[in-house]
Legacy VTK file of the C-alpha trace (Angstrom):
# vtk DataFile Version 3.0
C-alpha trace
ASCII
DATASET POLYDATA
POINTS 86 float
-87.869 42.408 188.978
-86.998 43.485 185.797
-88.813 44.300 182.530
-88.130 42.560 179.618
-87.671 44.650 176.609
-88.259 42.944 173.176
-89.057 44.453 169.784
-89.833 47.831 171.195
-92.099 46.444 173.574
-91.741 46.314 177.672
-93.430 43.374 179.485
-93.534 41.817 182.893
-95.591 38.871 183.216
-95.831 36.831 186.582
-98.316 34.099 186.803
-99.300 32.510 190.071
-100.048 28.853 189.434
-101.504 26.253 191.785
-101.187 22.800 191.048
-103.306 20.204 192.967
-102.723 16.517 193.229
-105.397 14.030 191.913
-108.049 13.626 194.530
-105.995 15.935 196.735
-103.962 13.069 197.975
-101.168 14.005 200.476
-98.212 12.897 198.534
-95.910 15.775 197.983
-94.088 15.406 201.395
-92.753 12.440 200.288
-91.390 13.633 196.986
-88.528 15.895 196.217
-90.617 18.429 194.447
-88.448 21.365 194.789
-85.648 19.971 192.938
-87.876 18.484 190.289
-89.132 22.259 189.677
-85.638 23.540 189.630
-84.840 20.866 186.978
-87.839 21.502 184.718
-87.062 25.400 185.029
-83.625 24.737 183.780
-84.929 22.943 180.770
-87.516 25.537 180.038
-87.803 29.165 178.871
-89.612 30.487 182.098
-88.366 31.453 185.494
-89.734 29.991 188.919
-89.440 33.049 190.962
-91.014 31.513 194.229
-92.405 28.080 195.134
-94.031 26.704 198.337
-95.939 23.634 198.650
-98.171 21.669 201.189
-98.830 18.119 201.500
-101.609 18.333 198.644
-100.801 21.410 196.250
-97.996 23.375 194.946
-97.962 27.324 194.427
-95.571 28.623 191.824
-94.830 32.073 190.891
-93.630 31.891 187.321
-92.150 34.773 185.180
-92.402 34.390 181.385
-92.042 36.074 177.957
-95.308 37.459 176.361
-94.929 34.798 173.677
-95.171 31.799 176.140
-98.978 31.076 177.193
-99.808 30.229 180.762
-101.385 26.857 179.659
-98.118 25.781 177.822
-96.324 26.592 181.042
-98.612 24.453 183.090
-98.674 21.664 180.649
-94.870 21.520 180.523
-94.621 21.412 184.185
-97.305 18.693 184.716
-95.783 16.659 181.768
-92.332 16.819 182.820
-92.849 16.418 186.691
-95.017 13.332 185.935
-92.099 11.767 183.829
-89.492 12.559 186.603
-91.449 11.423 189.542
-92.815 8.201 188.067
LINES 1 87
86 0 1 2 3 4 5 6 7 8 9 10 11 12 13 14 15 16 17 18 19 20 21 22 23 24 25 26 27 28 29 30 31 32 33 34 35 36 37 38 39 40 41 42 43 44 45 46 47 48 49 50 51 52 53 54 55 56 57 58 59 60 61 62 63 64 65 66 67 68 69 70 71 72 73 74 75 76 77 78 79 80 81 82 83 84 85
């Protein structure tokens, strides 16, 4: 993975994000969750390096710039995936 150079600084921020369904319901096998995550990645300013999912949770490895907080990444993923799936 490559470092990002911005304004005389060098960074490599990678977050491991685990998203769990409400009440751990096993619904992710029915959804086309991988395509939804790729769609969200194309519209956003972060990159999904890897993604794996079970029936009730989703693991994401996300690369982002230092000016993007992890909470804003999670907020964006959760809000957009809810709108797309429903």
